[in-house]
Structures are given as structure tokens and as C-alpha cells.
Residue, then its C-alpha position, 0 to 999 in steps of 0.5 A: m804140321a801138315s803139308g800139301g793137300a787142300r785145306a778148309r777155306s783155301g783158295p779165293a772165296p767164291d764171288p757171286t758176281a763173277l762171270r764164270r759163276d753162272r753155272d752155280a748161281g742157284e747155290w747162293t741163298i739170298l737172305p731178306g735184308e729186314g732179317r728174321q721175323g717172329a718170336t725169338p727161340e727159347w734159350p737152350l742152355t742153362e741160366q741165361t744172363i742179362r747180357e746173353a739175353d740181349l745178344w740172343d735177341a739181337l742175333w735172332r733178328k739178323p738175316q742169318a737167323i733164317m738159316w740157323e732156324r732152318y738148320g736147327q742151330e739154336f745150340e750153336v748160336a747159344l754157345y756163340v752168345r755164351r762165349f762172346s759174353e765171356a770174351e767181353l770180360m776183362d779177365s777173359r782168355v786170349n784164345l777165346s777171341t780166336l774161338i769167337r771169330q771162328m764161331a762167327d765165321s761158321l754162323g755166317l756173321t762175318t763177310p768171309g763166313m757169309r761167302a763160305n756159306r754162300w749167303r747174300i743179304a738182299a739189297d734194300e731197294v728203297a734205300e738204293r732208289r733214294e740214293s740213285a735219285a739223290k745222285q741224279q739231282p744236279a748239285a747246286r752250283r756255288t758262285a764266288r758270292d756264295r763263298f763269302k762269309v758275313v762277319p758280325g760287327d760294324g766294320g770299323e774300330 
């Protein structure tokens, strides 16, 4: 077992909102919240299953897919899809789950993976405005009368 020295992902993850991070603010990549647009790339491996095709299409609509396309990571994404679909099976190897998590991290599909890659997904400004407008409206005040419940029946027995 190794001792001492730096290890991959050791220490705290970089925080894009930290005050002292202004010196490397340009290193973070902001990905559009609506995801990648355009046609899904061709499947690069042999014989794609129906489940793999569904996962492949869904992954290539994610915001992270913009970076995968930029860096030519079609094979890495395809291998992730293949291993993910294998891990879903009842008789899959236990260590396959660990591999899936590691692959998801490297592709930026997890929160730690997004931080490690220094990717952020742009906020949905329309939804934010809608939420802030809803918060600004005063809540309707309830009176004691509003809390009474009408019970069906004639009131006598």
C-alpha cells in the first residue's frame, strides 16, 4: 500500500463560488442547461442492444455531452453505457458498480465528477425568475374561519 504523497482527488474539491477562486475563474466551463443539441453520434462499438440505444440517446442529450463531443469521447461514453447496462442485470459482478461510479465520475455525470472536470451547468434563468416571483407574492393569510371544515350531514341524530 502506498504511503505519503498526493493522490488523485485528494483534498477538498474546488469551489467555483469561493472568494479566493477569482484567480482561476476562467478555468470553469459553463455548460448550457438545455443540454447538447443535434443528432446523436453513431454507436462506435459492436452490436448495440435496445437498452444501450436508449441510454446512448439519453446521455448525448445531457449538457456534459458537449464536452464529450469536443474531446472525442464517444468510445468512453459507449463503454460506460455498455457496463451500465451490464450492471443492471441481476447476476452482474459486484465490482462492476464501482467501475460504473468511477466511469461516471470521469465523464462528469456525478457531482464530484463535475467539480473535478470544473464544469458547471448554467442555471435555468426562466425557472429562477418564476421561483423568485412566487416568493415575492405575499402568502394569503388564513383566519380561524378558514381552518373550519364543513362536515356533511344534517347535524342531528
